[in-house]
Kinemage of the C-alpha trace (Angstrom):
@kinemage 1
@onewidth
@group {chain A} dominant
@subgroup {mainchain}
@vectorlist {calphas} color= white
{ca met a 1} P 104.245 97.481 83.447
{ca asn a 2} L 103.124 93.905 83.909
{ca ser a 3} L 103.427 91.854 80.710
{ca asp a 4} L 101.403 88.858 81.943
{ca glu a 5} L 98.551 88.358 79.437
{ca lys a 6} L 96.056 87.551 82.204
{ca phe a 7} L 96.925 90.821 83.917
{ca thr a 8} L 96.891 93.021 80.813
{ca trp a 9} L 93.446 91.692 79.915
{ca phe a 10} L 92.058 93.456 82.998
{ca leu a 11} L 94.005 96.715 82.872
{ca thr a 12} L 95.028 99.049 80.119
{ca glu a 13} L 98.644 100.157 79.970
{ca glu a 14} L 97.622 103.523 81.444
{ca glu a 15} L 95.723 101.898 84.307
{ca asp a 16} L 98.689 99.641 85.039
{ca ala a 17} L 101.056 102.631 85.068
{ca glu a 18} L 98.694 104.520 87.381
{ca lys a 19} L 98.533 101.573 89.804
{ca val a 20} L 102.332 101.314 89.830
{ca his a 21} L 102.618 105.062 90.459
{ca asn a 22} L 100.051 104.948 93.272
{ca thr a 23} L 101.841 102.019 94.906
{ca leu a 24} L 105.174 103.830 94.758
{ca met a 25} L 103.628 106.980 96.249
{ca leu a 26} L 101.998 105.009 99.063
{ca asn a 27} L 105.294 103.297 99.877
{ca ala a 28} L 107.099 106.651 99.905
{ca arg a 29} L 104.512 108.124 102.278
{ca glu a 30} L 104.774 105.155 104.628
{ca glu a 31} L 108.571 105.357 104.649
{ca gly a 32} L 108.400 109.092 105.328
{ca tyr a 33} L 105.967 108.590 108.170
{ca glu a 34} L 108.118 105.860 109.735
{ca ser a 35} L 111.199 108.055 109.419
{ca gly a 36} L 109.367 110.925 111.117
{ca val a 37} L 108.238 108.702 113.972
{ca glu a 38} L 111.808 107.481 114.492
{ca gln a 39} L 113.171 111.037 114.451
{ca asn a 40} L 110.545 112.040 117.013
{ca lys a 41} L 111.583 109.182 119.316
{ca leu a 42} L 115.213 110.249 119.044
{ca gly a 43} L 114.312 113.857 119.843
{ca ile a 44} L 112.330 112.831 122.891
{ca ala a 45} L 115.190 110.621 124.078
{ca lys a 46} L 117.684 113.484 123.652
{ca asn a 47} L 115.481 115.788 125.712
{ca met a 48} L 115.082 113.169 128.406
{ca leu a 49} L 118.855 112.674 128.532
{ca lys a 50} L 119.280 116.430 129.019
{ca glu a 51} L 116.985 116.136 132.037
{ca asn a 52} L 119.192 113.308 133.393
{ca ile a 53} L 116.406 110.741 133.184
{ca asp a 54} L 117.580 107.144 133.566
{ca ile a 55} L 118.272 105.289 130.304
{ca glu a 56} L 116.016 102.410 131.412
{ca ile a 57} L 113.059 104.795 131.693
{ca ile a 58} L 113.891 106.468 128.381
{ca ser a 59} L 113.932 103.054 126.733
{ca lys a 60} L 110.529 102.154 128.169
{ca val a 61} L 109.003 105.492 127.132
{ca thr a 62} L 110.434 105.703 123.597
{ca gly a 63} L 110.810 102.055 122.651
{ca leu a 64} L 114.445 102.690 121.726
{ca thr a 65} L 117.083 100.211 122.834
{ca lys a 66} L 119.543 101.169 125.549
{ca glu a 67} L 122.296 101.014 122.920
{ca glu a 68} L 120.466 103.485 120.662
{ca ile a 69} L 120.033 105.847 123.601
{ca lys a 70} L 123.682 105.581 124.642
{ca glu a 71} L 124.695 106.570 121.100
{ca leu a 72} L 122.826 109.855 121.618
{ca gln a 73} L 124.946 110.821 124.637
């Protein structure tokens, strides 16, 4: 909870707690989404490696660095 008098004048303690909760939930969703996107890129890169596609092409398609792709081999 924010203890700044100017802030508490606008929000009740419950409203402040709800805003904090909503912010935390939004951040968690964003982190989960970003993690899922990264996992998808890694999966695509692994499949491309199985098909013997050049690392340079895999990097261009997935946005992963060549080093990240080499770690998957």
